[in-house]
N, C-alpha and C positions, 0 to 999 in steps of 0.2 A: 504494500500500500504506500502510495506517495505521501510523504509528510508535507503538510501545509505549512509554509513559513509563518512563524509567530513573531510579530514585531516586538511585542512586550518581552518575550523570553530572550530573543536575540539581542535586544537593546540592553537587557540586564546582564547577559553574558559578556557582551562587549565592554560595558562599563566596568564590570568587576575585573575582567582580565586586564583592562587598561590600568585600572587603579593598582592592581598587584604588580604589574610590570614597572610602573613609575616608582612605586614605593620601594621596590627591590633595587632598582638602578640608582635611586637618589638617596638611599639610606646613608651612604658615606658622606653626603653633603649636609646631613642633619635636616633635610626637608623631605616632603613626599608629594603625592599626587595633589593634595589639598593646597599646595603653595606654588607649584611650578608655573601654573598658568598665570597667577598674579605676578610672579617675578618676571616672566617674559613680557607680559602686557606693560608693566612699568618700564622695563628696559626699552621697549619699542615706543613708549609714550612718556618720556621723562618729564616729571612735573605734573603728572596726572593727579586727580583727586579721587577720593574713595567713591564719590557719587558717580564720577565718570567711569571708574572701574566697574561698578555695579551695573551701570547701563550697558557697557560694552559686552560684558560677559553674562548679562541677565542673572546676576547674583542678587540675593537679598542683602540687606544692609548688615545683618549679623554675620553672614558668611564672609563678606568682604572684610569686616572689622577683625574677625578671628584670624583670617589669613594674613592680613597686614601686621597684626600684633606679633604673630609667630615670626614673620620675616624680619621685623624690627628687632625682636628679642635676640636673634642669632646674628644680627649685624649685616643682613643682606640689603636692607633698605633704610633710608633715613627720611624723616618728616620735617618739613620746613613750614614756617608761617606763610599763608597765602596773602600777599599784599592787597589783593582785590576782594577778599572775603575772609574776614577774621574767624568765621565759623568753620572753615575747612582748612585742611593741610595739603601741601603739595608733596608728592611722594617721588623719591629718586632712588635709584640703585646706588650701592656703595662700591668702592674699589674691590672689596671682598667678594661681592656678587659678580662683578665683571670678570674676575679670575676664573669663574666656573661656568659662566653663561654659554661659552662656546660649546662646552660639553653638554649642556642642556639641549642645545639644538641638535647635536649628534644623537643624543638619546631619543629625541622626538623623531628624527629621521629613521633611526633603526626600527622603531615601532611601526611607522608607516610602511616600511619595506616588509616587515613581518605580515602586516595586514594585507598587503597587495600581492603576496606570493601566489603564483598561478594565474595572475591577472595581467594581461598585456597592456601596453601603453594606451591603446584606444579604450580598453575596458576601464582603466584607471581614470581617464578623462571623463568618460560617461558617469562613472561612480561619483566623481567630484561635482559634476553638474547636477546630478540627481540629489546628492547630499545637500548642496546649497539650497535647492528647492524645498527639500524636506524640512531643513532647519527654518527656512523662511515661513513655511506653512505652520510649523510648530510654534514659532514665536508669535504668530498672529492669530492663532486658534480662534478665528472669528465665529465659527459656527457653534462653539461651545460657550461663548461669552454672553451672559444675559444682560446686554445693553441694547436698547433700541432707540433710534433717533427718529423723531416725528416732525422735525422742522429744521430748516437751515436758512439763515439769512446770509446771502453770499458776500455781502460787503456792508460793513458798518464802521463808521467813524466815531461812534458814541460808546459802544459797549466795552471797548478796551481802551482806557485812557492813553492817548498819545500813539495809538497804533491803528493801522488799517487792518481790519480783522474780518473773519467770518464767524458767525455764531451758530452753534449746533444745540438743538433742544432735545433733551431726553424726555421720556415719558414716565409718569408716575410721580406722586408726591405724598409724603407722610403728613402734610398739613392740608387744611381745607379753608384757607383764608377767604372770607366772603368777597373781598375786593380783588382777588387774583384775576388777572386778565387773560390767563391761559387755561381756562377750565377744561379744554379738550386734552391738554397735557396732564391734567390731574385725573380725569375720569376715563380717558382713553376709550372713546366710543368706537364701536366696531368699524365704522366708516372711515376712521382716521388711518391714513396711509403711512406706512413706514418708509423711511428713506434707506435704501440699501447702502451698506457700509462701503462697498467698492465704488459706488457713485460718489460718495462723500470724498473718499481718498483720491479718486480720479480728478475731481474738481480741485482739491487742495494741491495736488501735484502740478496741475496746469497753472495754478495761480501763485506759485512760489516766488516768482519775480515781482509780484504786485503786493500780495498780502504779507503781513508781518506776524500776525497772531491769530489764534483760534480761541474763541470763548465757548466754554461748556456750560450750558444753562439748562433750565428745565421748566416745570418739574423740579425734582431734587436729584441732581446727578449722582450724589454719593449713595443713593439707594442701591446703586448697581455695583456689586463687588467686582465685576469684570471690567470696570472703567479703565483700570491700569493698562490693559492691553492696547486699547485705543490711544491712550495718551502716549505710550511709548512710540507707537507708529507715527503719531503727529509730531512728536519731538524729533524723531529720526529725519523728518522732512525739513527740520530747521526752524520750526515755528515756536514762538513763545506761547504759553497757555495760561488763560485766565479761567478761574472756576467761580461760578455763581452758586452759592449754597445758603441754606437756612441755618447751618451751623450745628445740626443735630447728629453728625457722624464725625466727631473730632478725631478718633483713632484713624479712620480711613483717610481723612484729610491730611493729618500729620504724616502718615506713611507715604502718601503721594508727594508731599512737599519734600520730605527727606530723601526720597528717591530721585529728586530733581525733575519731577514730571509736571509740577505746577509752578508758575512764575508770579502769579498775582491771584489774590483771593478777594472776592466781594461777598460780605456776609450781610444778609437782611436781618436787622434787629427789628422785630415786629412791634414791640411795645414794652411797657414796664412789666415787671414780674407779676403784679396784681392783675393786669389785663391781658397777659400773654395768651392764656387758653382761649378766651373769647375771641381775641384777634385772629387766631389761627384756626378758628372754627371747631375747636374741641372743647369737651366738658372740663377737662383738667390736663395739666401738663407740668412736668418737672423740668427745671431749667439747667440741671447739672451739666448736660452735654454741651449746651450753648455756652455756659460759663467757661467750660474747659476750652472750647474753640476760641472764645474771645481772649482768654488769658494767654493762650499759646501765641496768637497773632500779635498781641501787645508786646511779646518778647522779641518781635522784629525778626523772625526767621525768614520772612518772605514779604514782598510788597503786598499791601492789602488796603481795603477800605471797608467801612461800615456804612450802612444806608438804611433809611426808613421811608417807606411809602406812607405818606400822611393822608389819613381819611377822616373826614369830619366826624363820622359816627364812632371813631375809635380813639382819636388823639386830640389832646389840647396842649397848650404851651407847657404846662407843668409836666406832662408826660415826656415831652421831648427833653426838657431839662433833666429829668430823672434818668432818661436813657443816656444822656451825655455824661452824667456822673459815673455810670457803670462802665463806660468805655474811656474814662479820663486818661489822657496821654496818647490816644489814638492818632495815627498819622492823618487820617481824613474821615470826615463824616458828611454824608450827603442826604439832603432832604428832597424827596421826590413827591410832588403833589399828585394825588390820585387823578386818573383820567378815566371817565366812564366809557364803556364800549360794549358791544353785543356779546363779546367773549368773556365778560366778567361772570364769576360764579353766582353772585347774588345781586339782584337788582336793588336799586334804591340807595346806592352808596354815593357820597358827594365829596368833592374836593373842598379844601379850605380856601378862604380868601387870600389874596396876595399879602394883605397886611398881616394876617394871622401867621402866614408862612415866614414873613420877616421877623415877627416877634419870636417865633420858634427858633429861628436861626440865631437871634441875639441871645436867647436863653441857653442854647447849646454852647455858644462861644464863651460862656462863663467858665467852661471846663475843657474846651477843646480849641486848639489854635487854628485848625483848618476845617471850617464848616462852609459848605456851599449848597445852594439851591440848584438842583439839576432839572433840566427840561422846561425851564420857564423862558 
């Protein structure tokens, strides 16, 4: 009976055999399979950061940190201050590492020759072509990622401050704000058409010479655990990325920021703590997650802004002053007057007067240096 190839088993065998080979050959250098790739990547990209290493090799932050700590402890790499970003270090190989790196490349070449035994030159060429395609497909695992886009604004000069950008809208939200103007993105009617991922990426690829950034909005984008895959592909195209969020998924947001996948965050602060649940259309709501999001951003890990959509039925001057207190020290706070539309979740909402909006701005300025009225 002919044996059917099993990718899962074959991949496991290849991985373990490769690991054993490198661990054996590298033992005398006091490193193993877990460090050689990092060492080679640093050697070929002197001055690289941990974030860049993680992105290039699709490593998680913990794996990268562990690998670099090992290499530093045995004297193969050194870390220097990054003059452009005090939060990251630049990584360089040391003279000690340079003495053995030529042997590393010989060891790598020996293993490739072992794998290619019995395969001619044409077969090896085809293998490499197919392998590149397989790795690309695996890295972008689109069919298994639970993220759906239901809207795309192909050009905006407003959504990303200082950038020409495109805005993508995810579906689904954990809030039901009565004044939300994207009710279809919240309730996802059956008639709502999904935009195919490849159509999105085809457009972004064609517009790389024009657009600078991509805004991920919603709905609530961080509902979708698979968002990271899309962001990686967008970043690989050279775009900067802005995230619009309601702040309820701080761990996911922080992970994406620390992976270098988000460059700017805009958080909607809906209201004061006492009015939050009513403002988001829920009976009750704990603010712990939002507080964590706010506190993290106030530590200045990434560019950010806070903003509030002002609605007559939900906000007064005292509310805005109270919000400003809770985000005291923030870089920027924007007030956006509500605008009625057919797409609003609940009818009967109203904007505030221009005079009231100015008073709100003045109240917020007691605690914040940069307050603006947006959209007037």
